[in-house]
C-alpha positions, 0 to 999 in steps of 0.5 A: 056264799054269794047269791046266784042267778042261774039259767039252765040250758040243759039237763034236769036236777032237783035241789033239796034246800035245808028248809022248804020243798025240793025245787025241780029244775029243767032246761030253760028254767031260771032260778035264784039262790039267795046268799048262804043257800044250803042244800043237796043236789040230785042230778037226774041228767047232766046239767049245763047252766049259765050263772052269775054270782054276786055279793048281796048285803 
């Protein structure tokens, strides 16, 4: 799984990583996910995001 940087333009969600505290994400937030990030999404409002995925060695 590639690394990802995402800018959220609409909505509200929680990301529950396998390790660590949940991340509360709302419109205007920018979030970085390292390669092989795993967890569960809890979508509270429909989300729209612009994102870039890339290989990170």
